[in-house]
C-alpha positions, 0 to 999 in steps of 0.5 A, a space after each residue: 388509474 388502471 385504464 390510464 396505464 393500459 391505454 399507454 403501452 409505453 408507460 405500462 412497459 416502463 412501470 413493468 421494468 421498474 417493478 421488475 428491477 425493484 423486485 430483483 433489488 428487494 429479493 437480492 437484499 433479502 437473500 443477503 440479509 438472510 445469509 448474514 443475519 445469524 452469522 458471527 458479527 456485530 448486531 445485524 439489522 434486516 433493513 440496514 445490515 451493519 450500516 448503522 453499527 458502522 455509522 455509530 462506530 465512526 460518529 461516536 468517537 470510538 475511532 478517529 473519523 478519518 482512520 484507515 478502513 483496515 483499522 475498523 474490523 479490529 474495533 468491531 471485534 474488540 467492541 463486540 467480543 468477536 472471534 478471529 473471523 466475522 461478517 460485515 454486511 454493507 449491501 447495497 453500498 458495499 459488499 458483504 465481507 468475511 473479515 479474517 484475522 486467522 492465518 489458517 482460514 486465510 490460507 484457504 482463500 489465498 494459498 490452498 485456493 488462490 481466489 481472485 482479487 476483489 473488484 474493489 481492488 481492481 477498480 482502485 488499482 486501475 485508477 493508480 496504474 491502469 488495467 492488467 496490473 500485477 496487484 489485481 490481475 491473476 492467471 497467465 497474465 500475472 505469471 508472465 509479468 511477474 517473471 519479467 520483473 522478478 530478476 530486477 527485485 532479486 536481493 542480490 541485484 538490489 544490493 548492487 544498487 545500495 550505493 545509489 540509494 546511499 546517494 539519495 539518502 545523503 540528499 535526504 539528510 541534507 534536506 533534514 539539515 535545512 529543516 533543522 536550521 529553519 526550526 519550523 514544524 514540517 510533515 515528514 511524510 512529504 520528505 520521506 516520500 520524495 526520498 523514496 520516489 527518487 530511489 524507486 525512479 532509479 530502480 525502475 527507470 534508471 532515471 533521477 527524478 530529483 524530487 527532493 530538490 526539485 519537481 517532476 511533472 510525472 511524479 506530481 501527477 502520481 501524487 495527485 492521482 493518489 489523492 483522487 482515488 475514490 476508495 472510501 465508497 462505503 461512506 460516500 458511494 457517489 464519490 467515483 462519479 464526481 466530475 472533478 475527481 473523474 477529470 483529475 484521474 483522467 488528466 493525471 493518467 494521461 500525464 503519467 502514461 505520456 511520460 512513461 511511454 516516451 521513456 519506454 520508446 527511447 529506451 527501446 531505440 537505445 537497445 536496438 542501436 546497441 544490439 546493432 553495434 555489437 550484435 549482442 542481445 544479452 543485457 549489459 551489466 548496467 541495464 538492470 533497471 525495471 524498464 530495461 527488463 521490460 524492453 529487453 523481454 520484448 526484444 527477445 520476443 521479437 527476435 523469436 518471431 519471423 519478423 523484426 520490429 523497430 517499435 514497441 507494439 501498442 499492447 506491450 507498451 500499454 502493459 509495460 506502462 501499467 506495471 511501471 506505474 504499479 512499481 512507482 506507486 507501491 515502491 514509494 508508499 510503504 517505505 515512506 511510511 516505514 521511515 516516518 513511523 520509525 523516526 516517530 517511535 524512536 523519538 518516543 523511546 530513548 532506550 531503543 534510540 540508544 540501541 540503534 545508534 550503538 549498533 550503527 556506531 559499532 557496525 558502520 563506524 563514525 557517522 561522517 564515514 558511514 556513506 563511504 562504508 556502505 558504498 564499499 561494502 553494501 552488505 553491512 546493512 545485513 549486519 544490523 539486526 536491531 535496525 531490522 527489528 525496528 523496521 519489522 516492529 514498525 511494519 507490525 504496528 502499521 502494515 501498509 495494506 491488507 489482502 482483499 480477495 473475492 469469493 468465486 464459485 470454487 470457494 468453499 471455506 471451513 472453520 479451522 477448528 471445527 471444520 464446519 463450512 462457513 456461510 458463503 455469499 456470491 461475490 463476497 469480499 474475503 478480507 485478510 486483516 493484517 492490522 488485526 493479526 498484527 494487533 491481536 493481544 492473544 497472539 502478541 501478548 499484553 504489550 501488543 500496542 507497545 513499540 518493542 523491537 526485541 520481538 524480532 531479534 534473532 534470539 527471539 525467532 523461536 517464539 515469533 508468531 510468523 503467520 501473524 506477521 505479514 506486511 508483505 503478504 505470503 506465498 507466490 502473491 507476496 510483495 515483489 518489492 519487499 527486499 527493496 523496502 527493507 534495504 532502503 529503510 535500513 540505509 535511510 535510518 543508518 544515515 539519519 538517526 545519529 545525525 538528528 533528534 526528532 519530536 512529534 509536532 501534532 500540536 502544530 497541525 492547525 498552523 500547517 493546515 494551509 500548506 497545500 499538501 494532501 493533508 491540509 485540503 480536508 478539515 475533517 482530518 482535524 475533527 473529532 478524536 485524534 488518537 488511536 489505541 493511545 497513540 496520536 500517530 495512526 493511519 488515515 485514508 488519503 488514497 492509501 494508508 498514510 500517517 495521520 497529518 503526514 507525521 508532523 515533526 520538528 527536527 534539530 541536529 543531534 548533539 
C-alpha cells in the first residue's frame, strides 16, 4: 500500500491535503468543544456539542417544530435552570453562541464596544437587500447612509404623513368589511402586510403600490424573496445551496433592483429638470420621501464636484437601491405583525377591548368621523396612551427580532455581577435575546406571559424595566423606522377596533392549507405541538418572524 502511494505522487499529494484538512478540522473542533464544555449552558457533548439537546428540544414536543429560533434559548434557560447568559455550541453546522438576556452584559458588546453584525446577519440581509445595507454594515458606510435617511424618519416629518396613512388604513377597513360579508376565515397577516407595504411605499418611494386592491410585481418579488431566505441552516446546513432557492433569490433580486433602479433614475431626472427650471437645489416641501432624500443627497455631492452629472453613478445607484430594499422589508414586517397580534389579544380580552374603544370614542370622536379628525389633527394619535400601551405590550410579547453581533479581536466581556472574564471563542455569535428579556418572570413578574397593557401606562413608568424592553433595540444602532411603526399601528387600530369583532380561527388552518400563501406551502407548520406558553398564536420562521399560520381570523361587523 505504501509503495503504491509513493509511486503515485499525485495520489500522495491529494492524501496529504486531505489529512491536513481533516487534522485542522479535528483540531478546531477540539478547541471549540474544550472552550465551551464547562461553560454555562445545557448538557454538552465532546462529540456533538449541543446538537443533540437541540434536536431533543425540537422533536420532543416541548416547543413547536417551526417556532422561530429566538424562542428556543428561553426554552433552554427554563428547562435547565440557566442564568441570564449561557453558551450554545452547534459547530460545525452553526456558530458557537453566547446567549444573553442581561442588558448590562449586552451593553458591553452593543454600546461600550459596538461589535460588528454576525456574518449570518450579513448573509440574510444580502439576500433581502444586497451588500452594504444599513442593518448589517458598520463604520463610515453605515454613518453616511444613516445620516442621509434620518430626516425622512424624524417624528415631526412622519406626523405630516398621517393623512396618507389614514387613507391606506381606510382601504384596509374596506377590505375587512368585504371579508366580514364573505364570512370565511382568512389569514390576517396577508392583509395587514398589504396595508403596511402600501404605507411604506408612499413613505419610501412616494408611490402608491395599491397592493390592498391589486398586485405589484416588485412587491410580489419582495414577498417571495422573504420565503426563500435560507436562514434556518442550523437545522438544514445545505439549504443555501438548493438550486431552486438560488434561482428564486436571483430572479427576485433582479426584479426588485430593475424596478427600483427605474424609479431612482426617473426621480433624479425630475430633480434635474426642477433645478434647471428654478435654479434651486433645496428640496420642495413635498419631496420628502426616502427616494427623494437619496437622489437629493447625490445631487448635492455632484454640485460640490468640479463636473456636473446627468446620471446617477453606478455605485450610488446600487447603494441607494440596497437601502430602499431594507426599508421596504423592515418597514412592513414589524408593523404587520403588531396589527395581527394586537387584534388577536384584544379579541381575547374584553376588558382591554372596551378600554381601547372608550379611548378612541373620547379622543377621536365617532368612528364615522375619525378619518377626518386624524387628517385635521394628526397629533391626536399622540393622545392615545392606552392604545400606545397595547402596542408596546404586543411588542413585548412578540418582538420581531433580536440583536446578533460577532465577537472580534477587541471583544472582552465580563460577568456584570462578578467582573470575571467570560469565555471567548473566535467569531462567536453574541446573541442579545429580546424574546428572553421580554419574557423573563424575574423581571416582569408572574404574569409575564399574560397580555397586560397596563404595564406601559404613563402612571406605571416608574416601575417599568426599560432596559428589558427593546423591540427596536437601543443606542445609535436602534431601528430607524420605530416612530413610523408606532404611528402606523395606532392609526390602523383607531380605524378598525370599533368597526369589527375579530376571533381567532386556528381551527380552520387545515381548510386554508391550499390557499397558495407562504404558510400553506409547507405542511410541517401544521405538525406536532401547536401552542407555545399556553398560547396558540406564536412566531414561526417564514423568512422572518411571522405569526403562526399568518394569524387565521374571522371577522364580523361590530354591533
